[in-house]
C-alpha positions as CSV (number, residue, x, y, z in Angstrom):
1,M,-16.2,25.3,-20.8
2,A,-13.8,24.1,-23.5
3,E,-12.7,20.5,-23.5
4,P,-9.4,20.1,-21.6
5,L,-6.2,18.6,-22.9
6,G,-7.0,15.7,-20.6
7,Y,-7.6,14.5,-17.0
8,F,-5.3,13.7,-14.1
9,A,-5.7,11.2,-11.3
10,L,-3.3,11.1,-8.4
11,V,-3.5,7.7,-6.8
12,L,-1.9,7.1,-3.4
13,H,-1.3,3.7,-1.9
14,S,-1.1,3.7,1.9
15,H,0.1,0.6,3.7
16,I,1.9,-0.4,6.8
17,P,2.0,-4.1,7.8
18,Y,0.5,-5.2,11.1
19,V,3.0,-3.9,13.7
20,M,0.9,-3.4,16.8
21,S,2.3,-5.6,19.6
22,H,5.1,-6.7,17.3
23,G,8.0,-4.5,18.2
24,K,8.7,-0.7,18.3
25,W,12.0,0.4,17.0
26,P,13.8,0.1,14.6
27,H,11.0,-2.2,13.2
28,G,7.5,-2.1,14.7
29,T,5.1,0.6,15.7
30,D,7.5,3.4,14.8
31,W,6.8,2.6,11.1
32,L,3.1,3.4,11.8
33,T,3.6,6.4,14.0
34,E,6.2,8.0,11.7
35,S,3.9,7.6,8.7
36,A,0.9,9.0,10.6
37,V,2.7,12.2,11.7
38,E,4.8,12.8,8.6
39,T,2.3,11.6,5.9
40,Y,-1.3,10.9,6.9
41,L,-1.8,14.1,9.0
42,P,-0.1,16.4,6.5
43,L,-2.1,15.0,3.6
44,I,-5.3,15.5,5.6
45,D,-4.2,19.0,6.3
46,T,-3.5,19.5,2.6
47,A,-7.0,18.5,1.7
48,R,-8.5,20.8,4.4
49,R,-6.5,23.8,3.2
50,L,-7.6,23.2,-0.4
51,E,-11.2,22.8,0.9
52,S,-11.0,26.2,2.6
53,E,-10.0,27.7,-0.8
54,G,-13.0,26.0,-2.6
55,I,-10.8,23.3,-4.2
56,A,-11.5,19.6,-3.9
57,A,-8.2,17.7,-3.5
58,N,-9.7,14.9,-5.7
59,Y,-6.9,12.5,-5.0
60,T,-7.7,8.7,-4.9
61,I,-6.2,7.2,-1.8
62,N,-6.0,3.5,-0.8
63,L,-5.9,2.7,2.9
64,T,-5.2,-1.0,3.2
65,P,-7.6,-2.9,5.5
66,I,-4.8,-3.9,7.9
67,L,-3.8,-0.2,8.0
68,Q,-7.4,0.7,8.7
69,E,-7.5,-1.8,11.6
70,Q,-4.4,-0.2,13.2
71,L,-5.4,3.4,12.8
72,A,-8.8,2.7,14.3
73,S,-7.4,0.8,17.3
74,E,-7.2,2.4,20.8
75,A,-3.8,0.9,21.2
76,F,-2.5,2.9,18.2
77,K,-4.2,6.1,19.5
78,A,-2.4,5.9,22.8
79,E,0.9,4.9,21.2
80,F,0.7,7.8,18.7
81,V,0.2,10.4,21.4
82,D,3.1,9.0,23.4
83,Y,5.2,9.1,20.3
84,L,4.4,12.7,19.6
85,R,5.2,13.7,23.2
86,Q,8.6,11.8,23.1
87,N,9.6,13.7,19.9
88,I,8.6,17.0,21.5
89,D,10.7,16.2,24.5
90,A,13.6,15.0,22.3
91,S,13.5,18.3,20.3
92,R,13.6,20.3,23.5
93,A,16.5,18.3,24.8
94,D,18.4,18.9,21.5
95,Q,17.7,22.6,21.7
96,K,19.2,22.7,25.2
97,A,22.3,20.7,24.2
98,F,22.9,22.6,21.0
99,G,22.2,25.9,22.7
100,Q,25.0,25.2,25.2
101,D,27.6,23.4,23.1
102,G,26.6,24.3,19.5
103,P,26.3,24.3,16.7
104,L,23.6,27.0,17.1
105,W,22.0,26.3,13.7
106,M,21.0,22.8,15.0
107,A,19.3,24.4,18.0
108,G,17.2,26.4,15.5
109,I,16.2,23.2,13.6
110,A,15.5,21.5,16.9
111,Y,13.0,24.3,17.6
112,F,11.5,23.7,14.1
113,W,11.0,20.1,15.1
114,E,9.4,21.0,18.4
115,Q,6.9,23.2,16.6
116,F,6.2,20.5,14.0
117,Y,5.4,17.8,16.5
118,A,3.5,20.2,18.8
119,Q,1.3,21.3,15.9
120,Q,0.7,17.7,14.8
121,M,-0.3,16.9,18.4
122,E,-2.8,19.7,18.5
123,F,-4.2,18.8,15.1
124,Y,-4.6,15.1,16.0
125,I,-6.2,15.6,19.4
126,N,-8.3,18.7,18.9
127,G,-8.6,18.9,15.1
128,L,-9.3,15.3,14.4
129,D,-10.5,14.0,17.8
130,R,-7.8,11.3,17.4
131,D,-9.8,9.8,14.5
132,I,-7.7,9.7,11.3
133,L,-10.0,7.3,9.6
134,G,-13.0,9.4,10.5
135,E,-11.5,12.4,8.8
136,F,-10.8,10.5,5.6
137,R,-14.4,9.3,5.7
138,R,-15.7,12.9,6.2
139,M,-13.6,14.1,3.3
140,Q,-14.9,11.4,1.0
141,D,-18.5,12.0,2.1
142,A,-18.0,15.7,1.3
143,G,-16.8,14.8,-2.2
144,L,-13.3,16.0,-1.6
145,I,-11.4,12.7,-2.2
146,E,-12.0,9.1,-3.0
147,V,-10.9,6.3,-0.6
148,I,-10.4,2.8,-2.0
149,T,-9.5,-0.6,-0.4
150,S,-7.1,-3.5,-0.9
151,A,-6.5,-7.1,0.1
152,A,-6.9,-7.7,3.8
153,T,-3.3,-8.0,4.9
154,H,-1.7,-7.0,1.5
155,G,-1.4,-10.6,0.4
156,Y,0.4,-11.1,-2.9
157,L,-2.6,-12.3,-4.7
158,A,-0.9,-13.6,-7.9
159,L,1.1,-16.2,-5.8
160,L,-1.4,-17.2,-3.1
161,G,-1.9,-21.0,-3.3
162,T,-5.7,-21.3,-3.5
163,D,-8.6,-19.3,-5.0
164,E,-10.2,-19.4,-1.5
165,S,-7.3,-17.4,-0.1
166,V,-7.6,-14.8,-2.9
167,F,-11.3,-14.5,-2.4
168,A,-10.9,-14.2,1.4
169,Q,-8.2,-11.5,1.1
170,T,-10.5,-9.6,-1.2
171,R,-13.8,-10.1,0.6
172,I,-12.4,-9.2,4.0
173,G,-10.7,-6.1,2.5
174,A,-14.1,-5.0,1.1
175,E,-16.0,-5.7,4.3
176,T,-13.4,-3.8,6.4
177,Y,-13.9,-0.9,4.2
178,R,-17.7,-1.0,4.5
179,R,-17.4,-1.1,8.2
180,N,-15.1,2.0,8.4
181,F,-16.5,4.1,5.5
182,G,-20.2,3.3,5.5
183,R,-20.3,2.4,1.8
184,S,-18.9,-0.1,-0.6
185,A,-15.5,0.5,-2.1
186,R,-15.4,1.2,-5.8
187,G,-11.7,0.9,-6.3
188,F,-9.1,-1.8,-5.3
189,W,-5.4,-1.7,-5.0
190,L,-3.9,-5.0,-6.0
191,P,-1.0,-5.5,-3.5
192,E,2.3,-4.8,-5.4
193,C,0.0,-4.5,-8.5
194,S,0.3,-8.3,-8.7
195,Y,-2.1,-9.8,-11.2
196,R,-2.7,-13.4,-12.4
197,P,-5.2,-14.4,-15.1
198,A,-7.2,-17.6,-15.2
199,Y,-5.1,-20.6,-16.3
200,E,-3.8,-24.0,-15.1
201,W,-1.4,-22.8,-12.4
202,S,1.5,-24.8,-11.1
203,P,2.8,-23.5,-7.8
204,P,6.5,-22.6,-8.1
205,V,7.5,-24.8,-5.2
206,P,7.7,-28.6,-5.3
207,G,5.0,-31.0,-4.0
208,I,1.8,-29.2,-5.1
209,Q,-0.2,-30.4,-8.1
210,P,-1.2,-28.0,-10.9
211,T,-4.8,-26.8,-10.7
212,M,-7.1,-24.6,-12.8
213,R,-7.2,-21.1,-11.1
214,Q,-9.5,-18.2,-11.5
215,G,-8.3,-14.8,-12.6
216,V,-7.8,-12.2,-9.8
217,E,-10.5,-10.0,-11.5
218,M,-13.1,-12.7,-10.6
219,A,-12.5,-12.1,-6.9
220,L,-12.8,-8.3,-7.4
221,A,-16.1,-8.7,-9.3
222,D,-17.3,-10.9,-6.5
223,S,-16.7,-8.0,-4.0
224,Q,-18.5,-5.6,-6.3
225,I,-15.3,-3.7,-7.1
226,D,-15.5,-1.3,-10.1
227,Y,-11.9,-0.8,-10.9
228,F,-8.2,-1.7,-10.1
229,F,-4.7,-0.7,-11.3
230,V,-1.8,-2.4,-13.0
231,D,1.6,-1.4,-14.3
232,T,1.9,-0.4,-18.0
233,H,3.7,-3.4,-19.3
234,L,0.8,-5.7,-18.3
235,L,-1.6,-3.5,-20.2
236,R,0.4,-3.8,-23.4
237,G,0.4,-7.5,-23.0
238,G,4.1,-8.0,-23.8
239,E,6.6,-10.1,-22.0
240,P,7.9,-8.1,-18.9
241,T,11.5,-7.1,-19.0
242,G,13.4,-10.0,-17.4
243,T,11.5,-12.9,-15.9
244,Y,14.6,-14.0,-14.0
245,A,14.5,-17.6,-15.3
246,A,18.2,-17.9,-14.7
247,R,17.8,-16.9,-11.1
248,F,14.6,-18.8,-10.3
249,P,13.3,-21.3,-12.9
250,G,10.0,-21.6,-11.2
251,L,9.1,-18.1,-12.4
252,M,9.6,-19.0,-16.1
253,K,7.6,-22.2,-15.5
254,L,4.7,-20.1,-14.4
255,Y,5.1,-17.6,-17.2
256,E,5.3,-20.2,-20.0
257,Q,1.9,-21.6,-19.0
258,F,0.0,-18.5,-20.0
259,R,2.3,-16.5,-22.3
260,K,0.8,-18.2,-25.4
261,N,-2.5,-16.6,-24.6
262,F,-1.2,-13.1,-25.0
263,Q,0.6,-11.2,-27.7
264,D,2.3,-7.9,-27.7
265,Q,-0.3,-5.1,-28.0
266,P,1.7,-1.9,-28.6
267,D,-1.4,0.2,-29.5
268,R,-2.8,-0.1,-26.0
269,H,-1.8,2.9,-23.9
270,P,-2.2,3.8,-20.3
271,Y,-4.3,6.9,-20.9
272,Q,-7.7,5.3,-20.8
273,P,-9.4,2.6,-18.6
274,Y,-10.3,-0.8,-20.1
275,L,-12.9,-3.4,-19.3
276,M,-12.0,-6.9,-18.1
277,F,-14.7,-9.6,-18.1
278,G,-12.5,-12.6,-17.1
279,S,-12.9,-16.2,-18.3
280,G,-16.2,-16.8,-20.1
281,E,-17.6,-13.4,-19.1
282,T,-19.3,-15.1,-16.1
283,H,-19.1,-12.0,-13.9
284,R,-19.7,-8.3,-14.0
285,P,-16.9,-6.3,-15.8
286,V,-14.2,-4.6,-13.8
287,A,-12.3,-1.6,-15.2
288,V,-8.5,-1.4,-15.1
289,F,-6.3,1.7,-15.1
290,A,-2.6,1.6,-15.8
291,R,0.2,3.6,-14.3
292,D,1.6,6.5,-16.4
293,P,5.3,5.8,-17.0
294,E,6.1,9.5,-17.8
295,T,5.4,11.0,-14.4
296,T,6.5,8.1,-12.2
297,A,10.2,8.7,-12.1
298,Q,9.8,12.4,-12.0
299,V,8.3,12.2,-8.5
300,W,9.4,8.8,-7.3
301,S,13.1,8.7,-8.1
302,G,15.6,10.0,-5.5
303,D,18.2,10.3,-8.2
304,M,16.4,12.2,-11.0
305,G,13.1,13.1,-9.4
306,Y,12.1,16.0,-7.2
307,P,12.8,14.3,-3.8
308,G,16.5,14.2,-4.7
309,D,16.8,18.0,-4.9
310,A,19.8,19.2,-2.8
311,A,17.6,21.5,-0.7
312,Y,15.2,18.9,0.6
313,L,15.5,17.2,4.0
314,E,17.8,14.2,4.0
315,F,15.9,11.1,5.1
316,H,18.8,8.8,5.9
317,K,20.9,10.8,8.3
318,K,19.6,11.2,11.9
319,H,21.0,12.6,15.1
320,A,21.5,10.3,18.0
321,P,19.8,9.8,20.4
322,S,16.9,12.0,19.3
323,R,16.7,10.5,15.8
324,L,15.7,13.9,14.5
325,R,17.0,15.0,11.1
326,Y,19.1,18.2,10.7
327,W,20.6,17.9,7.2
328,R,19.6,18.3,3.6
329,V,20.2,16.1,0.7
330,S,23.1,18.3,-0.4
331,D,25.0,18.1,-3.7
332,N,26.9,15.0,-2.6
333,K,24.0,12.6,-2.2
334,A,26.1,9.5,-1.5
335,D,28.3,10.6,1.4
336,L,26.2,11.0,4.6
337,G,29.2,12.7,6.3
338,A,29.1,15.5,3.6
339,K,25.5,16.5,4.3
340,E,24.9,20.2,4.8
341,A,22.5,22.0,7.2
342,Y,18.8,21.8,6.4
343,E,17.4,25.2,5.6
344,P,13.6,25.0,5.6
345,W,13.1,28.3,3.7
346,R,15.4,27.1,0.9
347,A,13.5,23.8,0.7
348,Y,10.1,25.4,0.4
349,Q,11.4,27.7,-2.4
350,Q,11.9,24.6,-4.5
351,I,8.4,23.2,-3.9
352,R,6.7,25.8,-6.1
353,S,9.1,25.4,-9.0
354,H,8.8,21.6,-8.9
355,A,5.0,21.9,-8.8
356,D,5.1,24.2,-11.9
357,H,7.4,21.7,-13.7
358,F,5.1,18.7,-12.8
359,V,2.0,20.5,-14.3
360,T,4.1,21.2,-17.4
361,V,5.0,17.5,-17.7
362,L,1.3,16.5,-17.3
363,K,0.1,18.9,-20.0
364,D,2.8,17.9,-22.4
365,T,2.1,14.2,-22.0
366,L,-1.7,14.7,-22.3
367,R,-1.2,17.0,-25.3
368,K,0.9,14.3,-27.1
369,H,-1.8,11.7,-26.4
370,R,-4.6,13.9,-27.6
371,D,-2.7,14.8,-30.8
372,R,-2.1,11.1,-31.5
373,H,-5.5,9.7,-30.6
374,G,-7.8,12.7,-31.2
375,R,-9.4,12.8,-27.8
376,P,-8.5,13.7,-24.2
377,G,-7.0,10.9,-22.0
378,I,-6.6,10.4,-18.3
379,L,-3.1,10.3,-16.9
380,V,-2.9,8.1,-13.7
381,S,0.1,8.8,-11.4
382,M,0.5,6.1,-8.8
383,Y,2.7,6.4,-5.7
384,D,3.2,5.0,-2.2
385,T,1.5,7.5,0.0
386,E,4.4,7.3,2.5
387,L,6.7,9.0,-0.2
388,F,4.9,12.2,0.6
389,G,6.1,13.4,4.0
390,H,7.9,10.3,5.4
391,W,10.5,9.7,2.6
392,W,10.1,13.2,1.1
393,F,9.4,15.5,4.0
394,E,8.2,18.4,1.7
395,G,6.0,16.1,-0.3
396,P,2.6,17.0,1.2
397,E,3.3,20.7,0.5
398,W,4.3,19.8,-3.1
399,V,0.9,17.9,-3.4
400,Y,-0.9,21.1,-2.2
401,E,0.9,23.3,-4.7
402,A,0.5,20.9,-7.6
403,I,-3.3,20.4,-7.0
404,K,-3.8,24.1,-6.6
405,R,-2.1,24.8,-9.9
406,I,-4.2,22.1,-11.7
407,A,-7.4,23.5,-10.3
408,N,-6.6,26.9,-11.7
409,D,-5.5,25.6,-15.1
410,P,-8.3,25.3,-17.7
411,E,-6.3,22.9,-19.8
412,I,-6.2,20.1,-17.3
413,E,-8.8,18.6,-14.9
414,M,-8.0,16.6,-11.8
415,V,-10.5,13.8,-11.1
416,S,-10.8,10.8,-8.8
417,C,-10.9,7.5,-10.6
418,G,-14.5,6.7,-9.7
419,A,-15.6,10.1,-10.9
420,Y,-13.9,9.6,-14.2
421,L,-15.5,6.2,-14.8
422,D,-18.9,7.7,-14.1
423,R,-18.3,10.4,-16.8
424,F,-16.5,8.2,-19.3
425,P,-17.5,4.5,-19.0
426,P,-14.9,2.3,-20.7
427,K,-16.0,0.3,-23.7
428,E,-12.8,-1.4,-25.0
429,R,-12.0,-4.8,-23.6
430,V,-8.6,-6.1,-22.6
431,V,-7.0,-9.3,-21.3
432,L,-3.9,-9.1,-19.2
433,P,-0.9,-11.4,-18.6
434,E,0.6,-12.2,-15.3
435,G,3.0,-9.8,-13.5
436,S,3.5,-7.0,-11.0
437,W,5.3,-3.6,-10.7
438,G,8.3,-5.3,-9.1
439,E,11.8,-5.6,-10.5
440,G,11.6,-7.0,-14.0
441,G,7.8,-6.6,-14.1
442,Y,7.3,-10.0,-12.5
443,H,7.4,-11.8,-9.1
444,Y,11.1,-12.0,-8.5
445,V,11.1,-9.5,-5.5
446,W,8.6,-11.7,-3.7
447,L,9.6,-15.2,-5.0
448,N,13.3,-16.1,-5.2
449,K,15.7,-18.6,-3.7
450,D,15.8,-16.6,-0.5
451,T,12.0,-16.5,-0.1
452,A,10.9,-19.9,-1.5
453,W,10.7,-21.3,2.1
454,V,8.2,-18.5,2.9
455,W,5.8,-19.7,0.2
456,E,6.2,-23.3,1.2
457,R,4.9,-22.4,4.6
458,I,2.1,-20.2,3.2
459,Y,0.9,-23.0,0.9
460,R,1.1,-25.6,3.7
461,A,-1.0,-23.3,6.0
462,E,-3.6,-22.6,3.3
463,A,-4.2,-26.2,2.7
464,Q,-4.4,-27.0,6.4
465,F,-6.8,-24.2,7.1
466,L,-9.2,-25.3,4.4
467,D,-9.1,-28.9,5.6
468,L,-9.8,-27.8,9.2
469,K,-12.5,-25.3,8.1
470,E,-14.4,-28.2,6.4
471,K,-14.0,-30.5,9.4
472,C,-15.2,-27.8,11.8
473,A,-18.3,-26.8,9.8
474,N,-20.7,-28.2,12.4
475,N,-18.5,-27.9,15.5
476,E,-19.4,-24.8,17.5
477,A,-16.7,-25.4,20.1
478,A,-14.0,-25.1,17.4
479,Q,-15.2,-21.9,15.9
480,P,-13.3,-19.3,18.1
481,Y,-10.1,-21.3,17.5
482,L,-10.7,-21.5,13.8
483,Q,-11.3,-17.7,13.6
484,Q,-8.0,-17.1,15.2
485,L,-6.3,-19.6,12.9
486,A,-7.7,-17.5,10.0
487,R,-6.2,-14.3,11.4
488,E,-2.7,-16.0,11.7
489,L,-3.1,-17.2,8.1
490,L,-3.9,-13.7,6.8
491,L,-1.0,-12.2,8.7
492,L,1.4,-14.9,7.4
493,Q,0.3,-14.1,3.8
494,S,1.4,-10.4,4.0
495,S,3.5,-9.5,0.9
496,D,5.7,-7.4,3.2
497,W,7.7,-10.3,4.6
498,P,9.2,-11.7,1.4
499,F,9.7,-8.1,0.2
500,L,11.7,-7.2,3.3
501,I,13.8,-10.4,3.0
502,T,14.7,-9.8,-0.6
503,T,15.6,-6.2,-0.2
504,W,17.4,-6.7,3.1
505,S,15.7,-3.6,4.5
506,A,14.4,-5.5,7.6
507,R,15.3,-9.1,6.8
508,D,15.7,-10.3,10.4
509,Y,12.4,-8.7,11.4
510,A,10.5,-10.3,8.5
511,E,11.9,-13.7,9.2
512,I,10.9,-13.4,12.8
513,R,7.4,-12.4,11.9
514,I,7.0,-15.3,9.4
515,N,8.2,-17.8,12.0
516,D,6.1,-16.2,14.7
517,H,2.8,-16.4,12.8
518,F,3.5,-19.8,11.5
519,R,4.3,-21.1,15.0
520,R,1.0,-19.8,16.3
521,F,-0.8,-21.1,13.3
522,E,0.6,-24.6,13.8
523,G,-0.1,-24.5,17.6
524,I,-3.8,-23.4,17.1
525,A,-4.2,-26.0,14.3
526,S,-3.0,-28.7,16.8
527,L,-5.5,-27.4,19.4
528,I,-8.3,-27.6,16.8
529,D,-7.4,-31.2,16.0
530,K,-7.8,-32.1,19.7
531,V,-11.2,-30.3,19.9
532,L,-12.3,-32.3,16.9
533,M,-11.3,-35.5,18.6
534,N,-13.0,-34.4,21.9
535,E,-9.7,-34.3,23.6
536,R,-8.7,-31.6,26.1
537,P,-6.1,-29.1,24.8
538,T,-2.9,-28.7,26.9
539,E,-2.3,-25.7,29.0
540,A,0.5,-24.7,26.6
541,E,-1.9,-24.8,23.6
542,L,-4.5,-22.7,25.4
543,A,-1.8,-20.3,26.4
544,L,-0.6,-20.0,22.8
545,F,-4.2,-19.3,21.6
546,A,-4.6,-16.6,24.3
547,E,-1.3,-15.1,23.2
548,S,-2.4,-15.0,19.6
549,R,-5.8,-13.5,20.5
550,E,-4.1,-10.8,22.5
551,R,-1.4,-9.9,20.0
552,D,-3.3,-10.4,16.7
553,P,-6.9,-9.4,17.3
554,V,-7.5,-8.1,13.7
555,F,-10.7,-8.2,11.7
556,D,-13.0,-8.9,14.6
557,P,-15.5,-10.4,13.8
558,I,-14.0,-12.4,10.9
559,D,-16.3,-14.2,8.5
560,L,-15.1,-17.7,7.8
561,N,-17.4,-17.9,4.8
562,A,-15.0,-15.5,3.0
563,W,-12.9,-18.6,2.3
564,S,-14.9,-19.9,-0.7
565,S,-14.6,-19.4,-4.4
């Protein structure tokens, strides 16, 4: 077989913050159930259809540990079936209403939705035996896909206040994966692609002294991780576009401390993995892949990418009270009132042409790389999994068509990231500066004047937890309370909360969640103080602990030894 132009890795990042027992709609479990029916089940079906045709899907998919916890819970399984039944009932009610009063075309789309939810119900109950995680495990064991892990609750690792917190997020993420997939994870998704090297770190909020911190790769190596991902600007080592010093001087203060250690490295490119050894090469090397900038906007952008095509289903406009969608993107994308009727047959005509175009873009990009460097490279396209199906309804079918074309094209080979490393172990070393894939390439989306209070609470809780952990080392009576305190700390650290505050997409909900977890953290900490002093906790303190244990029973059992560095 002739050498291909290059290799292609599709990397999908699946994450929903912990929403079980924390609301339903508009923010709460509906986030999870919508993603399950519109994204996770269709992508499983995509891989199964390809498998029946003798094609391995070969995508690399991250399922965050907190998402794994939710998908595996009996509470979710019952909630999901109820959600599917409700949508079947809603689509039937719409059919009846539109059949009587019109417009008739909406009755037809309502029938389309009835069939969609009924088929997903059948697939989930009888095809998967209500076990989404089990099917991902089966497909990985069969060599069809690769599943990787992430930080426990998607904590923003570059800004966490202690090395112990970074190691705990990483170790619990690795252990949760082992429990669910029966093997160690090879790959790791850094939440928000946030990375920090080793250097003397000054927290960007007042009152905390600078301290020497370990690089994030040290925690990954500790958990036996083989590779992770960053955005392209970190690989090249240059200053990210816009560090927002004018908006939040604490960011520039952080950046100035390590920028002198890195210089612009324009010859580095995202079409090969590199090795990272960390400070002093005291740990096993970890490989790093970078996101390809050429294909990102082509798929991700709603303005210039495929999801913005006029024929595809419009995400934002929903019919009340059913919340079903009946309209397409249309030529006038901005005006929801101008949306035209969704025509599924028309949408599915576009999928094949967009798959053809994507393969052309892949080949052109890989050809340019080979011509310049004299050898094939690997192009890594990274996307939020929920783009495919939830945000872009036709996305899973596009994935099917694109993978099928790549499998039948001798000039390009699709591989999982782990398989590529096995065949082509990296040799070139790299050091990386600090940053993320957020706005400006830095931390601004998660750390700004509107979210500084969040980090003050996180840093306070981290320090208090480590203090209590040390004091409780030989106190058996305190251990159940300390374990629950650890769960509240992990949930408080979720990167979702500052993100939702900054973007205003669910600001009120995020602020409620932060205050909720911090309230329970402080209450349980107060309870532990009383246990240490051999005092009897109050009924209110015991009730708060019971509430926490009922609402937030994640990562059970939880290993408190994870909090060490």
